[in-house]
DRENLUMBA-399309 format. One record per residue: residue number from 0; x, y, z of N, C-alpha, C in turn. Coordinates in nm, 3 decimals, decimal comma. Layout:
<recs>
(NUM (X Y Z) (X Y Z) (X Y Z))
...
</recs>
This chain:
<recs>
(0 (6,775 11,555 10,264) (6,801 11,435 10,184) (6,732 11,441 10,049))
(1 (6,629 11,526 10,037) (6,552 11,532 9,913) (6,638 11,573 9,794))
(2 (6,734 11,666 9,816) (6,820 11,711 9,707) (6,908 11,595 9,658))
(3 (6,955 11,513 9,752) (7,036 11,397 9,716) (6,954 11,299 9,633))
(4 (6,836 11,266 9,682) (6,752 11,169 9,612) (6,711 11,223 9,475))
(5 (6,677 11,351 9,469) (6,639 11,411 9,341) (6,754 11,403 9,241))
(6 (6,876 11,429 9,288) (6,992 11,421 9,200) (7,014 11,280 9,148))
(7 (6,999 11,181 9,237) (7,017 11,042 9,194) (6,906 11,004 9,095))
(8 (6,785 11,052 9,120) (6,673 11,020 9,031) (6,694 11,079 8,892))
(9 (6,777 11,182 8,881) (6,811 11,234 8,749) (6,882 11,133 8,662))
(10 (6,950 11,035 8,729) (7,003 10,915 8,664) (7,114 10,942 8,562))
(11 (7,187 11,053 8,580) (7,298 11,087 8,490) (7,421 11,113 8,579))
(12 (7,518 11,023 8,575) (7,627 11,024 8,671) (7,761 11,052 8,605))
(13 (7,835 11,148 8,661) (7,975 11,168 8,627) (8,057 11,095 8,733))
(14 (8,136 11,000 8,690) (8,207 10,911 8,782) (8,358 10,934 8,770))
(15 (8,422 10,963 8,882) (8,565 10,992 8,886) (8,639 10,870 8,942))
(16 (8,748 10,832 8,875) (8,825 10,719 8,925) (8,881 10,636 8,811))
(17 (8,934 10,522 8,846) (9,017 10,448 8,751) (8,942 10,345 8,667))
(18 (9,000 10,319 8,551) (8,968 10,202 8,471) (9,094 10,117 8,464))
(19 (9,078 9,990 8,445) (9,192 9,901 8,434) (9,152 9,772 8,364))
(20 (9,247 9,683 8,355) (9,221 9,552 8,295) (9,216 9,446 8,403))
(21 (9,116 9,360 8,396) (9,110 9,241 8,481) (9,148 9,120 8,398))
(22 (9,234 9,035 8,455) (9,264 8,904 8,397) (9,224 8,800 8,501))
(23 (9,124 8,718 8,469) (9,083 8,619 8,569) (9,095 8,478 8,511))
(24 (9,149 8,390 8,595) (9,181 8,253 8,554) (9,056 8,178 8,510))
(25 (9,073 8,098 8,409) (8,964 8,019 8,353) (9,007 7,872 8,348))
(26 (8,920 7,777 8,387) (8,781 7,792 8,429) (8,767 7,822 8,578))
(27 (8,642 7,828 8,625) (8,612 7,850 8,767) (8,682 7,744 8,851))
(28 (8,744 7,787 8,960) (8,808 7,696 9,053) (8,957 7,678 9,032))
(29 (9,008 7,723 8,917) (9,151 7,706 8,888) (9,230 7,821 8,950))
(30 (9,338 7,787 9,020) (9,425 7,888 9,078) (9,505 7,958 8,968))
(31 (9,542 8,082 8,993) (9,614 8,159 8,890) (9,742 8,089 8,846))
(32 (9,816 8,034 8,942) (9,944 7,972 8,906) (9,927 7,841 8,830))
(33 (9,805 7,787 8,829) (9,779 7,663 8,758) (9,704 7,685 8,627))
(34 (9,668 7,808 8,598) (9,587 7,836 8,481) (9,673 7,848 8,355))
(35 (9,620 7,798 8,244) (9,685 7,824 8,116) (9,599 7,915 8,029))
(36 (9,484 7,957 8,082) (9,397 8,050 8,011) (9,345 8,155 8,108))
(37 (9,352 8,282 8,070) (9,293 8,391 8,147) (9,196 8,467 8,059))
(38 (9,086 8,509 8,118) (8,988 8,590 8,046) (9,014 8,736 8,078))
(39 (9,015 8,822 7,978) (9,038 8,965 7,998) (8,908 9,042 7,985))
(40 (8,890 9,141 8,075) (8,775 9,230 8,063) (8,806 9,359 8,139))
(41 (8,710 9,447 8,137) (8,723 9,576 8,206) (8,734 9,554 8,357))
(42 (8,815 9,637 8,421) (8,826 9,637 8,566) (8,846 9,778 8,618))
(43 (8,878 9,792 8,745) (8,891 9,922 8,809) (8,759 9,961 8,872))
(44 (8,763 10,004 8,997) (8,640 10,024 9,073) (8,543 10,120 9,006))
(45 (8,589 10,237 8,965) (8,498 10,335 8,906) (8,445 10,288 8,771))
(46 (8,530 10,225 8,691) (8,485 10,171 8,563) (8,380 10,063 8,584))
(47 (8,401 9,978 8,684) (8,303 9,874 8,715) (8,169 9,936 8,755))
(48 (8,174 10,040 8,837) (8,050 10,106 8,878) (7,978 10,162 8,755))
(49 (8,053 10,225 8,665) (7,994 10,278 8,542) (7,925 10,168 8,463))
(50 (7,995 10,057 8,443) (7,936 9,946 8,368) (7,810 9,896 8,436))
(51 (7,816 9,884 8,570) (7,700 9,838 8,644) (7,582 9,932 8,632))
(52 (7,608 10,062 8,638) (7,502 10,162 8,624) (7,435 10,152 8,488))
(53 (7,516 10,148 8,382) (7,459 10,146 8,247) (7,378 10,018 8,224))
(54 (7,427 9,906 8,274) (7,354 9,779 8,256) (7,220 9,781 8,328))
(55 (7,208 9,869 8,428) (7,082 9,883 8,502) (6,998 10,001 8,453))
(56 (7,036 10,061 8,340) (6,954 10,163 8,278) (6,991 10,306 8,307))
(57 (7,103 10,328 8,374) (7,148 10,465 8,403) (7,243 10,514 8,295))
(58 (7,273 10,644 8,298) (7,376 10,701 8,212) (7,499 10,730 8,298))
(59 (7,616 10,695 8,248) (7,738 10,715 8,325) (7,852 10,758 8,233))
(60 (7,926 10,859 8,277) (8,047 10,904 8,208) (8,164 10,886 8,303))
(61 (8,271 10,826 8,256) (8,390 10,808 8,339) (8,486 10,923 8,313))
(62 (8,533 10,985 8,421) (8,630 11,094 8,413) (8,762 11,041 8,469))
(63 (8,860 11,022 8,382) (8,988 10,966 8,426) (9,093 10,994 8,320))
(64 (9,213 10,944 8,343) (9,319 10,948 8,241) (9,369 10,807 8,218))
(65 (9,410 10,779 8,095) (9,458 10,647 8,058) (9,590 10,660 7,983))
(66 (9,664 10,552 7,978) (9,794 10,554 7,910) (9,776 10,542 7,759))
(67 (9,882 10,574 7,687) (9,879 10,570 7,541) (9,936 10,436 7,495))
(68 (9,858 10,330 7,516) (9,906 10,197 7,480) (9,789 10,103 7,456))
(69 (9,822 9,979 7,422) (9,720 9,882 7,383) (9,626 9,846 7,498))
(70 (9,679 9,843 7,622) (9,594 9,808 7,736) (9,487 9,914 7,757))
(71 (9,526 10,041 7,745) (9,429 10,149 7,759) (9,326 10,143 7,647))
(72 (9,370 10,116 7,526) (9,275 10,108 7,415) (9,178 9,992 7,434))
(73 (9,226 9,883 7,491) (9,138 9,771 7,526) (9,032 9,818 7,626))
(74 (9,076 9,889 7,731) (8,983 9,935 7,835) (8,880 10,033 7,778))
(75 (8,925 10,122 7,690) (8,833 10,217 7,628) (8,728 10,144 7,544))
(76 (8,771 10,044 7,470) (8,676 9,967 7,390) (8,578 9,891 7,477))
(77 (8,623 9,839 7,591) (8,531 9,767 7,680) (8,434 9,864 7,747))
(78 (8,481 9,982 7,784) (8,390 10,084 7,838) (8,281 10,115 7,736))
(79 (8,321 10,135 7,613) (8,224 10,165 7,508) (8,132 10,046 7,481))
(80 (8,185 9,926 7,492) (8,104 9,804 7,478) (7,991 9,803 7,581))
(81 (8,021 9,846 7,702) (7,919 9,846 7,807) (7,829 9,970 7,801))
(82 (7,860 10,064 7,712) (7,775 10,181 7,697) (7,815 10,299 7,784))
(83 (7,936 10,296 7,837) (7,985 10,404 7,922) (8,040 10,517 7,834))
(84 (8,006 10,641 7,864) (8,059 10,756 7,790) (8,206 10,778 7,826))
(85 (8,290 10,791 7,723) (8,435 10,805 7,744) (8,487 10,942 7,700))
(86 (8,398 11,037 7,679) (8,440 11,165 7,622) (8,523 11,249 7,718))
(87 (8,523 11,215 7,848) (8,603 11,291 7,945) (8,728 11,215 7,989))
(88 (8,770 11,120 7,909) (8,892 11,044 7,939) (9,007 11,099 7,856))
(89 (9,116 11,137 7,924) (9,232 11,195 7,856) (9,344 11,091 7,845))
(90 (9,404 11,083 7,727) (9,516 10,993 7,704) (9,646 11,064 7,743))
(91 (9,727 10,999 7,826) (9,851 11,057 7,877) (9,970 10,976 7,822))
(92 (10,066 11,043 7,762) (10,184 10,974 7,709) (10,287 10,946 7,817))
(93 (10,401 10,894 7,775) (10,509 10,867 7,870) (10,499 10,728 7,930))
(94 (10,554 10,714 8,050) (10,566 10,582 8,113) (10,454 10,548 8,212))
(95 (10,352 10,633 8,221) (10,238 10,600 8,308) (10,165 10,480 8,251))
(96 (10,105 10,399 8,342) (10,044 10,275 8,298) (9,906 10,253 8,361))
(97 (9,826 10,173 8,294) (9,696 10,132 8,345) (9,713 10,036 8,462))
(98 (9,612 10,027 8,545) (9,610 9,926 8,650) (9,574 9,791 8,590))
(99 (9,624 9,686 8,654) (9,589 9,551 8,613) (9,568 9,464 8,736))
(100 (9,461 9,385 8,734) (9,433 9,292 8,843) (9,428 9,151 8,787))
(101 (9,500 9,060 8,850) (9,502 8,919 8,809) (9,450 8,836 8,925))
(102 (9,338 8,769 8,902) (9,275 8,695 9,012) (9,210 8,568 8,958))
(103 (9,139 8,500 9,046) (9,082 8,370 9,013) (8,939 8,361 9,063))
(104 (8,867 8,263 9,014) (8,727 8,244 9,054) (8,720 8,129 9,153))
(105 (8,776 8,152 9,269) (8,769 8,055 9,378) (8,791 8,127 9,510))
(106 (8,717 8,088 9,612) (8,734 8,148 9,744) (8,834 8,070 9,828))
(107 (8,889 7,964 9,772) (8,989 7,885 9,842) (9,123 7,957 9,834))
(108 (9,161 8,024 9,944) (9,286 8,102 9,947) (9,291 8,197 9,828))
(109 (9,186 8,278 9,813) (9,172 8,370 9,699) (9,294 8,460 9,686))
(110 (9,341 8,477 9,562) (9,455 8,562 9,533) (9,415 8,670 9,433))
(111 (9,454 8,793 9,460) (9,431 8,904 9,368) (9,560 8,984 9,362))
(112 (9,629 8,978 9,250) (9,757 9,046 9,233) (9,731 9,176 9,158))
(113 (9,763 9,290 9,221) (9,735 9,421 9,164) (9,866 9,485 9,115))
(114 (9,865 9,534 8,992) (9,978 9,609 8,939) (9,937 9,756 8,930))
(115 (10,009 9,841 9,008) (9,972 9,984 9,016) (10,093 10,075 9,003))
(116 (10,204 10,025 8,952) (10,324 10,108 8,940) (10,303 10,216 8,833))
(117 (10,332 10,342 8,868) (10,316 10,451 8,773) (10,174 10,467 8,725))
(118 (10,077 10,452 8,816) (9,935 10,449 8,779) (9,893 10,577 8,707))
(119 (9,841 10,561 8,585) (9,806 10,676 8,503) (9,684 10,750 8,554))
(120 (9,594 10,681 8,624) (9,471 10,747 8,670) (9,500 10,855 8,775))
(121 (9,618 10,851 8,837) (9,655 10,958 8,931) (9,691 11,088 8,859))
(122 (9,698 11,085 8,725) (9,740 11,203 8,649) (9,623 11,293 8,607))
(123 (9,504 11,266 8,656) (9,392 11,357 8,631) (9,421 11,491 8,697))
(124 (9,398 11,600 8,623) (9,432 11,733 8,671) (9,307 11,818 8,695))
(125 (9,328 11,932 8,761) (9,217 12,025 8,780) (9,164 12,074 8,646))
(126 (9,253 12,091 8,548) (9,208 12,130 8,415) (9,114 12,026 8,356))
(127 (9,144 11,897 8,378) (9,058 11,788 8,329) (8,918 11,798 8,388))
(128 (8,909 11,815 8,519) (8,777 11,814 8,583) (8,701 11,943 8,555))
(129 (8,773 12,051 8,528) (8,707 12,176 8,493) (8,642 12,171 8,355))
(130 (8,687 12,077 8,271) (8,631 12,064 8,137) (8,498 11,989 8,136))
(131 (8,465 11,927 8,248) (8,340 11,851 8,256) (8,221 11,947 8,253))
(132 (8,121 11,915 8,173) (7,997 11,994 8,169) (7,905 11,942 8,278))
(133 (7,914 12,000 8,396) (7,839 11,950 8,511) (7,688 11,965 8,491))
(134 (7,647 12,057 8,404) (7,504 12,075 8,379) (7,444 11,955 8,306))
(135 (7,529 11,869 8,249) (7,482 11,751 8,177) (7,454 11,635 8,271))
(136 (7,485 11,651 8,400) (7,471 11,542 8,496) (7,377 11,579 8,609))
(137 (7,331 11,478 8,680) (7,243 11,503 8,796) (7,312 11,470 8,928))
(138 (7,428 11,401 8,923) (7,504 11,368 9,043) (7,646 11,331 9,002))
(139 (7,741 11,347 9,095) (7,878 11,302 9,071) (7,914 11,196 9,175))
(140 (8,003 11,107 9,135) (8,042 10,995 9,220) (8,192 10,976 9,210))
(141 (8,254 10,948 9,322) (8,397 10,919 9,321) (8,430 10,805 9,415))
(142 (8,522 10,720 9,371) (8,581 10,620 9,460) (8,702 10,680 9,529))
(143 (8,732 10,632 9,649) (8,836 10,692 9,732) (8,976 10,681 9,677))
(144 (8,999 10,586 9,584) (9,134 10,566 9,532) (9,192 10,691 9,469))
(145 (9,108 10,775 9,407) (9,158 10,894 9,337) (9,225 10,992 9,432))
(146 (9,195 10,982 9,561) (9,250 11,076 9,658) (9,387 11,033 9,711))
(147 (9,437 10,919 9,665) (9,560 10,864 9,721) (9,686 10,936 9,677))
(148 (9,680 11,013 9,567) (9,801 11,076 9,514) (9,763 11,203 9,440))
(149 (9,862 11,286 9,419) (9,847 11,406 9,337) (9,894 11,377 9,194))
(150 (9,835 11,445 9,094) (9,741 11,558 9,106) (9,594 11,520 9,119))
(151 (9,561 11,388 9,112) (9,420 11,350 9,110) (9,349 11,385 9,241))
(152 (9,424 11,391 9,353) (9,360 11,426 9,480) (9,302 11,567 9,474))
(153 (9,386 11,664 9,442) (9,339 11,802 9,434) (9,234 11,818 9,324))
(154 (9,254 11,746 9,213) (9,159 11,755 9,102) (9,021 11,708 9,144))
(155 (9,015 11,600 9,221) (8,883 11,548 9,259) (8,817 11,636 9,363))
(156 (8,894 11,693 9,455) (8,834 11,791 9,546) (8,781 11,911 9,466))
(157 (8,850 11,950 9,360) (8,801 12,057 9,274) (8,670 12,013 9,207))
(158 (8,665 11,888 9,162) (8,543 11,837 9,101) (8,426 11,841 9,199))
(159 (8,453 11,808 9,326) (8,348 11,817 9,428) (8,299 11,962 9,441))
(160 (8,392 12,056 9,441) (8,354 12,198 9,449) (8,271 12,239 9,327))
(161 (8,315 12,194 9,210) (8,242 12,226 9,087) (8,100 12,169 9,091))
(162 (8,090 12,048 9,142) (7,958 11,985 9,152) (7,868 12,063 9,247))
(163 (7,925 12,103 9,359) (7,848 12,180 9,457) (7,797 12,310 9,396))
(164 (7,883 12,378 9,322) (7,842 12,503 9,259) (7,732 12,481 9,155))
(165 (7,733 12,363 9,094) (7,632 12,330 8,993) (7,505 12,273 9,055))
(166 (7,504 12,260 9,186) (7,386 12,208 9,256) (7,372 12,057 9,250))
(167 (7,483 11,986 9,226) (7,478 11,840 9,216) (7,520 11,774 9,347))
(168 (7,452 11,669 9,388) (7,497 11,595 9,506) (7,624 11,517 9,477))
(169 (7,703 11,496 9,582) (7,830 11,424 9,571) (7,817 11,289 9,641))
(170 (7,850 11,183 9,570) (7,843 11,046 9,621) (7,986 10,994 9,635))
(171 (8,016 10,935 9,751) (8,154 10,896 9,781) (8,159 10,751 9,827))
(172 (8,231 10,668 9,752) (8,259 10,530 9,790) (8,399 10,529 9,851))
(173 (8,410 10,505 9,980) (8,539 10,518 10,051) (8,648 10,434 9,985))
(174 (8,620 10,308 9,957) (8,708 10,224 9,873) (8,856 10,238 9,911))
(175 (8,886 10,215 10,037) (9,024 10,230 10,086) (9,111 10,114 10,040))
(176 (9,217 10,144 9,968) (9,315 10,044 9,922) (9,452 10,084 9,978))
(177 (9,499 10,021 10,084) (9,623 10,065 10,150) (9,742 10,077 10,056))
(178 (9,752 9,989 9,956) (9,870 9,988 9,868) (9,882 10,115 9,784))
(179 (9,774 10,193 9,773) (9,778 10,314 9,691) (9,825 10,437 9,767))
(180 (9,830 10,429 9,899) (9,851 10,548 9,981) (9,993 10,556 10,036))
(181 (10,044 10,680 10,057) (10,177 10,696 10,114) (10,185 10,654 10,260))
(182 (10,074 10,670 10,334) (10,072 10,629 10,475) (9,927 10,620 10,521))
(183 (9,899 10,539 10,625) (9,763 10,533 10,680) (9,717 10,667 10,735))
(184 (9,810 10,745 10,790) (9,773 10,874 10,849) (9,722 10,971 10,743))
(185 (9,793 10,977 10,631) (9,749 11,062 10,520) (9,614 11,016 10,469))
(186 (9,598 10,885 10,453) (9,472 10,831 10,402) (9,355 10,865 10,494))
(187 (9,373 10,847 10,624) (9,264 10,875 10,718) (9,223 11,021 10,711))
(188 (9,321 11,110 10,703) (9,290 11,253 10,697) (9,219 11,290 10,568))
(189 (9,272 11,244 10,455) (9,216 11,284 10,325) (9,078 11,221 10,303))
(190 (9,063 11,094 10,338) (8,933 11,029 10,319) (8,827 11,091 10,409))
(191 (8,865 11,134 10,529) (8,771 11,202 10,617) (8,727 11,335 10,557))
(192 (8,822 11,407 10,497) (8,789 11,533 10,430) (8,692 11,509 10,315))
(193 (8,715 11,403 10,240) (8,626 11,370 10,128) (8,487 11,335 10,179))
(194 (8,482 11,263 10,290) (8,353 11,229 10,348) (8,275 11,352 10,391))
(195 (8,344 11,446 10,451) (8,279 11,570 10,497) (8,226 11,652 10,379))
(196 (8,283 11,632 10,261) (8,241 11,706 10,142) (8,134 11,634 10,062))
(197 (8,082 11,523 10,113) (7,991 11,437 10,037) (7,851 11,434 10,096))
(198 (7,755 11,397 10,010) (7,614 11,388 10,051) (7,571 11,244 10,076))
(199 (7,634 11,150 10,008) (7,609 11,007 10,030) (7,744 10,940 10,044))
(200 (7,765 10,871 10,155) (7,892 10,803 10,182) (7,863 10,655 10,199))
(201 (7,935 10,572 10,124) (7,919 10,427 10,131) (8,055 10,365 10,164))
(202 (8,056 10,280 10,265) (8,180 10,214 10,303) (8,152 10,094 10,391))
(203 (8,255 10,011 10,412) (8,235 9,897 10,501) (8,286 9,929 10,640))
(204 (8,263 9,836 10,732) (8,298 9,861 10,872) (8,448 9,886 10,889))
(205 (8,532 9,817 10,812) (8,675 9,838 10,823) (8,714 9,977 10,775))
(206 (8,650 10,024 10,669) (8,684 10,156 10,613) (8,642 10,268 10,708))
(207 (8,524 10,259 10,764) (8,482 10,359 10,862) (8,569 10,350 10,987))
(208 (8,605 10,228 11,027) (8,693 10,212 11,142) (8,829 10,271 11,118))
(209 (8,878 10,255 10,996) (9,007 10,314 10,959) (9,000 10,466 10,970))
(210 (8,894 10,526 10,919) (8,879 10,671 10,926) (8,869 10,719 11,071))
(211 (8,812 10,633 11,156) (8,793 10,671 11,297) (8,914 10,643 11,385))
(212 (9,008 10,564 11,335) (9,127 10,534 11,414) (9,131 10,393 11,469))
(213 (9,017 10,323 11,472) (9,013 10,183 11,514) (8,879 10,123 11,474))
(214 (8,879 9,993 11,449) (8,761 9,925 11,396) (8,641 9,940 11,489))
(215 (8,663 9,944 11,619) (8,550 9,950 11,712) (8,486 10,089 11,716))
(216 (8,549 10,187 11,651) (8,492 10,322 11,647) (8,426 10,354 11,513))
(217 (8,424 10,255 11,423) (8,374 10,278 11,289) (8,229 10,321 11,283))
(218 (8,143 10,252 11,359) (8,001 10,286 11,352) (7,975 10,424 11,413))
(219 (8,050 10,458 11,516) (8,038 10,592 11,574) (8,079 10,697 11,471))
(220 (8,180 10,667 11,390) (8,222 10,759 11,284) (8,111 10,775 11,181))
(221 (8,048 10,664 11,144) (7,937 10,671 11,049) (7,824 10,755 11,104))
(222 (7,792 10,735 11,232) (7,687 10,814 11,296) (7,722 10,963 11,297))
(223 (7,847 10,991 11,325) (7,892 11,131 11,328) (7,875 11,196 11,192))
(224 (7,914 11,125 11,086) (7,900 11,179 10,951) (7,753 11,197 10,914))
(225 (7,668 11,107 10,963) (7,526 11,112 10,929) (7,452 11,224 11,002))
(226 (7,516 11,288 11,097) (7,451 11,398 11,169) (7,432 11,521 11,081))
(227 (7,509 11,533 10,973) (7,494 11,645 10,882) (7,357 11,638 10,815))
(228 (7,274 11,740 10,825) (7,141 11,737 10,765) (7,147 11,707 10,615))
(229 (7,063 11,615 10,570) (7,056 11,580 10,429) (7,153 11,474 10,385))
(230 (7,248 11,437 10,471) (7,349 11,337 10,432) (7,299 11,196 10,464))
(231 (7,334 11,102 10,376) (7,303 10,960 10,396) (7,435 10,884 10,406))
(232 (7,443 10,795 10,504) (7,563 10,712 10,523) (7,520 10,566 10,523))
(233 (7,588 10,485 10,444) (7,559 10,341 10,441) (7,681 10,267 10,492))
(234 (7,658 10,197 10,604) (7,763 10,126 10,677) (7,748 9,977 10,648))
(235 (7,837 9,922 10,566) (7,828 9,782 10,525) (7,909 9,693 10,619))
(236 (7,855 9,574 10,643) (7,920 9,482 10,738) (7,934 9,342 10,681))
(237 (7,955 9,331 10,550) (7,975 9,200 10,490) (7,854 9,110 10,508))
(238 (7,877 8,990 10,562) (7,769 8,892 10,579) (7,663 8,938 10,678))
(239 (7,694 9,039 10,758) (7,598 9,090 10,856) (7,504 9,195 10,798))
(240 (7,519 9,224 10,669) (7,431 9,320 10,606) (7,482 9,462 10,614))
(241 (7,390 9,556 10,628) (7,426 9,698 10,629) (7,331 9,775 10,718))
(242 (7,376 9,894 10,758) (7,290 9,988 10,829) (7,293 10,119 10,751))
(243 (7,175 10,169 10,716) (7,163 10,297 10,647) (7,124 10,403 10,747))
(244 (7,204 10,509 10,754) (7,178 10,618 10,849) (7,132 10,740 10,771))
(245 (7,008 10,782 10,797) (6,950 10,895 10,722) (6,840 10,960 10,804))
(246 (6,843 11,092 10,812) (6,739 11,169 10,882) (6,714 11,119 11,023))
(247 (6,822 11,084 11,093) (6,809 11,039 11,231) (6,765 10,895 11,246))
(248 (6,742 10,826 11,136) (6,702 10,685 11,142) (6,819 10,594 11,113))
(249 (6,813 10,473 11,167) (6,911 10,370 11,138) (6,834 10,249 11,085))
(250 (6,854 10,218 10,957) (6,776 10,115 10,889) (6,864 9,994 10,861))
(251 (6,843 9,883 10,933) (6,924 9,763 10,908) (6,868 9,682 10,791))
(252 (6,956 9,626 10,711) (6,917 9,537 10,601) (7,012 9,419 10,597))
(253 (6,963 9,307 10,542) (7,044 9,186 10,535) (7,108 9,167 10,400))
(254 (7,152 9,045 10,374) (7,215 9,010 10,247) (7,140 8,894 10,183))
(255 (7,172 8,866 10,058) (7,116 8,751 9,988) (7,226 8,646 9,977))
(256 (7,221 8,541 10,059) (7,328 8,441 10,056) (7,335 8,369 9,921))
(257 (7,456 8,351 9,873) (7,482 8,277 9,749) (7,609 8,195 9,768))
(258 (7,633 8,106 9,675) (7,760 8,034 9,672) (7,861 8,121 9,598))
(259 (7,942 8,194 9,672) (8,037 8,287 9,612) (8,155 8,211 9,553))
(260 (8,203 8,262 9,438) (8,324 8,203 9,378) (8,441 8,300 9,388))
(261 (8,417 8,422 9,437) (8,524 8,520 9,455) (8,472 8,631 9,545))
(262 (8,561 8,707 9,610) (8,515 8,815 9,698) (8,519 8,953 9,636))
(263 (8,565 8,969 9,512) (8,584 9,102 9,455) (8,464 9,144 9,368))
(264 (8,444 9,275 9,356) (8,338 9,329 9,272) (8,209 9,358 9,344))
(265 (8,195 9,309 9,467) (8,069 9,325 9,538) (8,038 9,471 9,567))
(266 (8,138 9,546 9,614) (8,116 9,686 9,649) (8,079 9,771 9,529))
(267 (8,144 9,746 9,416) (8,112 9,821 9,294) (7,969 9,792 9,248))
(268 (7,931 9,665 9,253) (7,796 9,627 9,210) (7,691 9,679 9,307))
(269 (7,723 9,678 9,437) (7,631 9,734 9,535) (7,602 9,881 9,504))
(270 (7,707 9,958 9,477) (7,690 10,100 9,450) (7,604 10,121 9,326))
(271 (7,631 10,047 9,219) (7,553 10,061 9,096) (7,407 10,025 9,121))
(272 (7,385 9,914 9,190) (7,247 9,871 9,217) (7,173 9,969 9,306))
(273 (7,242 10,022 9,406) (7,181 10,121 9,496) (7,134 10,244 9,419))
(274 (7,224 10,302 9,341) (7,193 10,428 9,272) (7,088 10,407 9,164))
(275 (7,103 10,302 9,083) (7,007 10,277 8,977) (6,868 10,247 9,034))
(276 (6,863 10,184 9,150) (6,733 10,151 9,210) (6,666 10,276 9,267))
(277 (6,744 10,364 9,330) (6,687 10,492 9,375) (6,635 10,569 9,255))
(278 (6,713 10,570 9,148) (6,673 10,642 9,026) (6,544 10,586 8,968))
(279 (6,523 10,456 8,985) (6,403 10,391 8,931) (6,281 10,410 9,021))
(280 (6,299 10,478 9,135) (6,186 10,508 9,221) (6,169 10,420 9,343))
(281 (6,264 10,331 9,367) (6,255 10,246 9,486) (6,288 10,327 9,611))
(282 (6,233 10,287 9,725) (6,265 10,352 9,851) (6,412 10,330 9,884))
(283 (6,463 10,409 9,975) (6,605 10,396 10,012) (6,633 10,257 10,066))
(284 (6,547 10,205 10,152) (6,569 10,072 10,208) (6,566 9,966 10,098))
(285 (6,467 9,973 10,009) (6,459 9,874 9,902) (6,579 9,887 9,807))
(286 (6,626 10,010 9,784) (6,741 10,030 9,697) (6,866 9,966 9,758))
(287 (6,882 9,978 9,889) (6,995 9,914 9,956) (6,987 9,762 9,939))
(288 (6,867 9,706 9,953) (6,852 9,562 9,938) (6,878 9,518 9,794))
(289 (6,834 9,599 9,698) (6,863 9,565 9,558) (7,013 9,576 9,529))
(290 (7,080 9,673 9,592) (7,225 9,682 9,581) (7,292 9,559 9,638))
(291 (7,240 9,511 9,751) (7,293 9,390 9,813) (7,274 9,269 9,722))
(292 (7,160 9,264 9,654) (7,136 9,154 9,560) (7,234 9,161 9,444))
(293 (7,263 9,281 9,394) (7,362 9,296 9,287) (7,499 9,245 9,332))
(294 (7,536 9,277 9,456) (7,664 9,229 9,510) (7,669 9,077 9,511))
(295 (7,558 9,015 9,552) (7,554 8,868 9,558) (7,565 8,808 9,418))
(296 (7,501 8,871 9,321) (7,509 8,821 9,184) (7,654 8,824 9,135))
(297 (7,725 8,934 9,161) (7,859 8,950 9,107) (7,959 8,853 9,171))
(298 (7,949 8,829 9,301) (8,045 8,737 9,363) (8,018 8,592 9,327))
(299 (7,904 8,564 9,264) (7,872 8,427 9,225) (7,907 8,397 9,081))
(300 (7,968 8,495 9,011) (8,003 8,477 8,870) (8,147 8,525 8,845))
(301 (8,210 8,478 8,739) (8,347 8,524 8,708) (8,349 8,670 8,665))
(302 (8,460 8,736 8,692) (8,478 8,874 8,648) (8,399 8,973 8,730))
(303 (8,420 9,102 8,699) (8,348 9,208 8,770) (8,252 9,280 8,675))
(304 (8,303 9,356 8,581) (8,214 9,425 8,487) (8,122 9,328 8,413))
(305 (8,172 9,215 8,361) (8,082 9,125 8,289) (7,978 9,059 8,378))
(306 (8,004 9,054 8,509) (7,910 8,990 8,602) (7,802 9,085 8,652))
(307 (7,818 9,216 8,626) (7,717 9,312 8,670) (7,583 9,278 8,605))
(308 (7,474 9,275 8,684) (7,345 9,234 8,627) (7,274 9,347 8,552))
(309 (7,191 9,308 8,457) (7,094 9,400 8,398) (6,971 9,404 8,490))
(310 (6,880 9,497 8,465) (6,759 9,504 8,547) (6,677 9,375 8,540))
(311 (6,653 9,317 8,422) (6,581 9,188 8,420) (6,653 9,078 8,497))
(312 (6,786 9,075 8,490) (6,861 8,973 8,564) (6,849 8,996 8,714))
(313 (6,852 9,122 8,756) (6,836 9,153 8,897) (6,697 9,113 8,945))
(314 (6,594 9,147 8,868) (6,456 9,112 8,907) (6,436 8,961 8,911))
(315 (6,497 8,889 8,818) (6,488 8,743 8,819) (6,554 8,685 8,943))
(316 (6,671 8,740 8,979) (6,740 8,695 9,100) (6,653 8,719 9,223))
(317 (6,594 8,837 9,234) (6,511 8,870 9,350) (6,389 8,782 9,360))
(318 (6,331 8,748 9,246) (6,214 8,660 9,245) (6,249 8,520 9,294))
(319 (6,375 8,480 9,271) (6,418 8,346 9,312) (6,479 8,345 9,452))
(320 (6,501 8,463 9,510) (6,559 8,474 9,644) (6,471 8,565 9,729))
(321 (6,354 8,517 9,769) (6,262 8,604 9,843) (6,315 8,636 9,982))
(322 (6,335 8,765 10,004) (6,375 8,812 10,137) (6,520 8,788 10,171))
(323 (6,595 8,893 10,204) (6,734 8,875 10,248) (6,740 8,827 10,392))
(324 (6,858 8,789 10,437) (6,877 8,757 10,577) (6,851 8,881 10,662))
(325 (6,823 8,861 10,788) (6,799 8,975 10,877) (6,907 8,982 10,982))
</recs>
């Protein structure tokens, strides 16, 4: 596990996956169909993680492809606004398009409408990932969505190989989105392969259960993956907290209850908080709890990238919320 922790402590992350636009209804509590104003900001799981990392003091570069249009230029400007490096993002012409999510800030029958037709982020190629200077990074991270289609699936497996050759640990956020995959069977096989190629795996109980074939086998799947020497697996259970499996230990942690206004963005913020906290020298258990606090902060505010906390904001939240649930 020391190689993984050392890589994360290097605090320089190459992140593979999508960027997109989020449109969320304004003000808080208004349903999308009743809104006459929407706020636009950066979205997409990997882009959100990048924004979260940088706001917590890490360096992050997003490796993806974007369309040649105004929406992509908006996303690029928002990435740069948050301090994310965009030098490994390739612009693709034609009819490929950015992802878009339209949602609201209310948990009352929450709605999130995703537009993913002709998704441009699936057009990342092996040539794209081979251009990355892996020596400039200390770890690589990927969300599972990139594995849903070709050529980005093969390209990201190539990126994992490149990282391994460069001595970098691989971090994998399962991030299973059924609408992106051709079938559940393909998804289970490919995501399991990605897990086997990773040093740190983060997912929720449903995602591990999906990989295992049924929800009741999810924790056994996490345990199986954690048997690989040096690998860390974090099994998230929503309101029940998480279990971190590392070096034969199982470390349970709770959550920080808040009044949530939406359910999205928590996983991205958890990942950013976890990695940035390990990089800052916190223990693995404390880093998981700080990641949980980041998740609570994000679900209590509108948007995803704009809701990601800075380190002072995270510390202020923790000071006001002593001790998570057990």
